[in-house]
C-alpha positions in Angstrom: 1.7 58.0 193.7 4.8 55.7 193.9 2.7 53.2 195.5 0.3 53.3 193.0 2.6 52.7 190.2 3.9 49.7 191.6 0.7 48.3 191.6 0.2 48.8 188.2 3.6 47.4 187.3 2.6 44.5 189.1 -0.8 43.7 187.7 0.8 43.9 184.3 3.4 41.4 184.9 1.8 38.7 187.3 3.8 36.0 185.6 7.5 37.3 185.9 9.5 34.8 187.8 11.2 35.5 191.1 14.8 36.6 191.5 16.0 33.6 193.2 15.1 30.8 190.6 16.7 33.1 188.0 20.0 33.1 190.1 19.9 29.2 190.6 19.1 28.8 186.6 22.3 30.6 185.5 24.3 29.0 188.1 23.0 25.7 186.6 24.1 26.9 183.0 27.5 27.8 184.4 27.9 24.4 185.6 27.3 22.5 182.6 29.4 24.6 180.6 32.4 24.1 183.1 32.1 20.4 182.6 32.0 20.9 178.6 35.3 22.4 178.9 36.9 20.1 181.1 35.4 17.2 178.7 36.8 19.0 175.9 40.1 19.6 177.6 40.6 16.0 178.3 40.2 14.9 174.5 42.5 17.1 173.2 44.7 16.0 170.6 48.3 15.1 170.4 50.9 18.2 169.3 50.8 18.9 165.7 54.5 18.2 165.4 53.7 14.5 166.4 51.4 14.2 163.0 53.0 12.4 160.1 53.4 14.6 156.9 53.4 13.1 153.3 54.1 15.1 150.3 51.6 14.2 147.0 52.4 15.4 143.9 50.3 14.9 141.2 51.1 16.2 137.1 48.4 18.3 135.6 48.1 18.7 131.8 47.9 21.8 130.3 45.2 22.9 127.6 46.3 22.6 124.2 46.1 26.2 123.2 47.3 25.2 119.7 44.1 23.2 119.0 42.2 25.7 120.7 43.6 28.4 118.4 42.9 26.8 115.4 39.4 25.2 116.0 37.1 26.2 113.4 34.3 28.7 114.8 32.3 30.2 111.9 32.1 34.2 112.0 28.5 35.9 110.9 28.6 39.7 109.9 26.1 42.0 108.3 26.4 45.2 106.5 24.2 47.5 104.2 25.3 48.6 100.9 26.3 51.8 100.4 26.2 54.2 97.6 29.1 53.6 95.3 30.2 50.3 97.1 32.2 47.8 95.0 32.5 44.1 95.7 35.9 44.7 97.5 34.7 47.3 99.9 31.7 45.4 100.9 34.1 42.1 101.5 36.4 44.2 103.5 33.8 45.3 105.7 32.0 41.8 106.0 35.6 40.3 106.9 35.9 38.2 103.8 39.4 37.3 102.4 38.5 35.0 99.9 40.0 35.5 96.4 38.3 32.7 95.0 34.6 33.7 96.2 35.6 37.1 94.7 36.8 36.0 91.1 33.7 33.4 91.2 31.4 36.5 91.7 32.8 38.5 89.2 33.1 36.1 86.1 30.6 33.6 86.5 27.1 34.4 85.3 25.2 33.4 88.2 27.7 35.4 90.2 27.5 38.7 87.9 23.6 38.0 88.3 23.8 38.1 92.1 26.1 41.5 92.2 23.4 42.9 89.7 21.2 42.8 93.0 23.1 45.0 95.1 21.6 48.4 96.0 22.1 51.0 98.3 20.7 50.4 102.0 20.0 46.6 101.1 21.4 44.5 104.0 24.2 41.5 103.2 24.9 38.6 105.6 28.0 36.6 105.4 29.2 33.9 107.0 32.9 33.2 107.2 36.0 31.0 108.8 38.4 33.0 111.0 40.6 33.3 108.3 38.0 35.2 106.3 37.0 32.4 103.4 33.5 32.7 102.9 30.9 30.0 103.8 27.9 31.6 102.5 26.5 34.9 101.6 22.7 36.1 101.3 21.5 39.3 100.3 17.6 40.0 99.2 16.3 40.4 95.5 15.7 43.8 93.9 12.0 44.2 94.4 11.9 42.1 97.4 10.5 39.0 96.1 13.4 36.9 97.5 17.0 36.4 98.1 20.3 35.0 97.0 22.1 32.3 98.8 25.6 31.8 98.0 27.0 28.7 99.4 30.7 27.2 99.3 30.8 23.8 97.7 34.6 22.7 98.3 36.2 24.6 95.4 33.1 26.3 93.8 30.0 27.8 94.8 26.2 27.2 94.7 23.8 30.2 94.0 20.4 29.6 95.2 17.5 32.0 94.1 14.9 31.4 96.9 12.0 33.7 95.7 9.5 32.3 98.5 12.4 32.7 101.4 10.9 35.8 102.5 7.8 37.7 103.4 6.9 41.0 102.6 4.9 43.1 105.0 3.9 46.6 105.0 5.0 48.9 107.6 3.8 52.6 108.4 5.8 55.3 110.4 5.5 59.1 111.1 7.4 61.4 113.2 8.0 65.2 114.0 11.7 66.8 113.4 13.0 68.2 116.6 16.6 68.5 115.4 17.3 66.5 112.4 16.1 64.0 110.0 17.9 60.9 111.0 17.2 61.8 114.8 13.4 62.0 114.0 13.4 58.8 111.9 15.4 57.0 114.5 12.8 57.9 117.3 10.1 56.6 114.8 11.9 53.2 114.4 12.3 54.2 110.6 15.5 52.2 109.0 18.4 54.2 108.0 17.9 52.8 104.4 14.3 54.1 104.0 15.2 57.5 105.5 18.0 57.8 102.9 15.5 56.7 100.1 12.8 59.1 101.5 16.0 61.9 101.4 16.8 61.1 97.8 12.6 61.0 96.6 12.2 64.7 98.3 15.7 65.9 97.3 14.6 68.0 94.6 12.3 69.8 96.4 13.8 70.1 99.9 17.3 70.7 100.7 17.6 68.6 103.8 20.8 70.4 104.8 19.1 73.7 105.0 15.2 73.7 104.6 14.4 71.7 107.6 12.7 73.2 110.5 11.8 72.1 113.8 7.8 71.2 113.8 8.3 69.7 110.3 6.6 66.5 109.6 7.0 63.0 108.0 4.9 59.9 107.1 6.4 57.0 105.1 4.9 53.6 104.2 7.4 51.2 103.1 8.1 47.2 102.7 10.2 45.2 105.5 11.3 41.8 104.1 11.1 38.7 106.9 12.6 35.4 106.7 10.7 32.3 107.5 12.0 32.7 111.1 10.3 36.3 111.4 13.6 37.7 111.4 13.9 40.9 109.4 16.4 40.4 106.6 15.9 44.4 104.8 13.6 46.8 103.8 11.8 46.5 100.4 10.3 49.6 98.3 9.3 52.5 100.0 5.1 52.6 98.5 4.4 56.0 99.7 5.6 59.2 101.7 4.8 62.6 102.7 6.5 65.4 104.2 5.3 68.8 105.5 8.4 71.4 105.3 7.7 74.9 106.6 3.9 74.2 105.8 4.2 73.1 102.8 3.0 69.3 102.0 5.3 67.3 99.6 4.3 63.5 98.6 5.4 60.4 96.3 3.6 57.3 95.6 5.0 54.5 93.8 3.1 53.6 90.9 3.6 50.8 88.2 2.4 51.2 84.5 0.8 49.0 82.6 4.2 47.8 81.2 5.1 46.7 84.4 7.8 49.8 85.3 7.5 51.2 88.7 8.3 55.0 89.3 7.5 57.5 91.8 5.0 60.4 91.7 3.3 63.1 93.4 -0.7 63.1 94.3 -1.5 64.5 91.1 0.5 62.2 88.8 3.4 64.5 88.4 6.7 62.7 87.8 9.3 63.5 90.4 12.5 62.7 88.4 14.2 63.9 85.3 13.9 61.8 82.3 17.6 61.2 82.3 20.3 61.0 85.2 23.3 63.4 84.3 25.8 60.3 85.0 25.6 56.4 84.8 28.0 56.2 87.9 27.7 57.3 91.7 30.5 59.3 93.0 32.7 59.5 90.2 34.9 62.0 88.2 35.4 63.4 84.7 38.4 62.3 83.5 38.3 63.2 79.9 35.4 65.8 78.5 33.5 66.5 75.5 36.0 68.1 73.3 38.9 67.6 70.8 41.6 65.7 72.7 45.1 63.8 72.0 43.9 60.1 71.9 46.3 58.4 74.1 46.4 55.1 71.9 46.3 56.3 68.3 48.7 59.2 69.2 47.0 62.0 67.1 44.2 64.6 68.0 40.5 64.0 67.2 36.9 64.7 68.4 35.9 63.0 72.0 32.2 62.7 71.3 31.7 62.0 75.3 32.8 61.9 78.4 35.0 59.4 80.4 34.1 58.5 84.1 36.8 57.5 85.9 35.9 54.3 88.3 37.4 51.0 89.6 37.4 47.9 87.8 33.9 46.3 88.5 31.9 49.4 89.5 28.5 49.1 88.4 27.1 51.1 85.6 23.5 52.2 85.4 20.8 53.0 82.6 20.5 56.6 82.5 16.9 56.5 81.4 14.1 54.0 80.7 14.8 52.3 77.4 15.6 49.3 75.3 18.8 47.4 74.6 19.7 48.2 70.9 23.0 46.6 71.1 25.1 44.5 73.5 28.6 43.2 72.5 31.9 43.9 71.2 32.5 47.0 69.0 35.6 47.8 67.9 37.7 50.4 70.0 34.5 50.2 72.4 35.4 47.0 73.4 32.3 45.4 75.2 29.4 48.3 74.7 25.9 48.7 75.5 23.8 51.0 73.5 20.3 51.9 74.7 17.6 53.6 72.8 14.9 55.9 74.4 12.3 58.3 73.5 12.6 61.3 71.1 15.5 59.4 69.3 17.8 59.7 72.1 20.5 56.9 72.5 22.9 56.6 75.0 26.1 54.4 74.8 28.3 53.0 77.5 31.6 51.8 76.3 34.8 49.5 77.7 32.9 47.6 80.1 34.3 44.6 81.9 31.2 42.6 81.6 27.5 43.0 81.1 25.0 42.5 83.8 22.3 39.6 83.6 19.6 39.5 81.4 21.3 42.6 78.8 20.7 41.5 75.6 19.4 43.1 72.2 15.4 44.2 73.0 15.5 43.8 76.3 13.8 46.6 78.6 15.8 48.5 81.3 14.7 51.3 83.7 16.4 54.5 84.9 19.1 53.2 87.7 19.0 49.5 86.3 22.6 48.2 86.5 23.4 47.0 82.8 27.3 46.3 83.1 30.6 46.9 85.3 33.2 49.1 84.6 36.5 47.7 82.6 39.1 48.6 80.2 38.4 46.6 77.1 38.9 47.9 73.6 41.2 51.1 73.3 41.7 51.9 76.9 44.4 52.7 79.0 43.2 52.1 82.4 39.8 51.0 83.8 37.0 53.9 83.1 33.3 54.3 81.7 33.1 56.3 78.2 29.8 57.2 78.0 27.9 59.0 75.2 24.6 61.0 74.7 23.4 61.2 71.0 19.8 62.8 69.8 19.2 62.1 66.1 22.4 60.4 66.0 24.4 63.4 66.9 26.6 63.6 69.8 25.9 65.9 72.5 27.9 67.0 75.5 26.2 64.7 78.3 27.5 67.1 81.1 25.5 70.2 79.9 23.1 69.1 77.2 19.4 70.2 78.5 18.1 66.9 79.9 14.4 66.0 78.4 11.7 66.4 81.2 10.1 63.4 82.3 6.8 62.3 80.1 4.0 63.2 82.3 1.0 60.2 82.3 -1.6 60.4 80.1 -5.2 60.7 81.2 -5.8 57.0 80.9 -2.5 56.1 82.9 -3.7 59.2 85.2 -7.2 57.1 86.2 -5.0 53.8 87.0 -2.4 55.7 88.7 -5.2 57.2 90.9 -7.0 53.6 91.6 -3.7 52.0 92.3 -2.2 54.6 95.0 -5.5 54.8 96.9 -4.7 52.5 99.6 -1.1 54.1 100.2 -2.7 57.7 100.2 -5.2 56.4 102.8 -2.5 55.0 105.0 -0.8 58.3 104.7 -3.8 60.1 105.6 -4.0 58.2 108.6 -0.5 58.6 109.9 -0.9 62.2 109.2 -3.7 62.5 111.6 -1.9 60.8 114.2 1.2 62.8 113.8 -1.1 65.8 114.0 -2.8 64.7 117.1 0.6 64.0 118.3 2.1 67.7 117.9 -1.2 69.1 119.3 -0.7 67.3 122.7 3.2 68.2 122.8 3.8 71.0 125.0 
């Protein structure tokens, strides 16, 4: 067996060299290496100590830190307008420290017009110097038709109304509630501004703090505003939305009537809001109620025919209902005052204003929520506040307790127009609902 294995190994390695040649080659390699070492030793350099040394010094300049620190690099900041925001609060979040810009926006007609565009949820972008000086400011116009661009020009500012600068596209999103409304809308890619507005629209029918249930569904169709380079500038209006809460369906559709006024209605044409807002200011407090009081200036007791709302100077004042401007100007102790005339012989009065919003003049039409002016302390006022009156047939009523009129329902003719105008949006909502229902059925 041993002889057989040896034959197999020999057969598989016929070219293996013999032992003697291998030893000879190894000896040759060693001889060559030995010669190399000898040669290297023969040319070794002289002692390191004999090499002359030379000290070389060179003056290296340090960077001019003063120049680097003061070099002008603009800062770009973006933020969203929040409920109850003032210009000062917005400037603070955007890093703007510029009294000249603030004064210009508050006092110039164009500046006040730009400020009248501020709405909760809108995106504002600003470019400033490192010290906070405003270079330019941009914000989308109400209705999504364009944007205001406010640019510094030495000691003044140039305001451009770029109506064609923004492109409006329609987006459709839907989702399922698992834990919270904002968690679901974030997962669906819905901007927070749209979520907040959607919660406001359904707020009279759904309490989003206590009524939400896992498995509730929503669908929303809204506008997105794009700049020329395709970058999103912000969001526009919600065109339609639907919320299924605890198995019950709630829907809203934006409808523009024959007079050009837009409002939200349910699928059957029922208005979702009251005809009047209870307060013309957001996040405020009543500092003087509807009653007899000791007048701080006249120093005597007299009937207070309205309520006073405490608010910072410059806070936006909103029309509490659709109406027409009956008066805008100065009126005795009221100072700067606006009087709006509404249906059913109702008038509302807004006094002590610092100034009026752009376009507020006798005969102008306003919609509920439109900014008509800004809080001030003109006339007989000891500090910035808004005096608000609610009159029916010229008889003063307590604005905080009066039974507010219901929103006017659509007429039969308007209902036909409403159904025609809202049909495309309702079709989009139906498509979203099918997608969401399919997704829910496939979820384990």
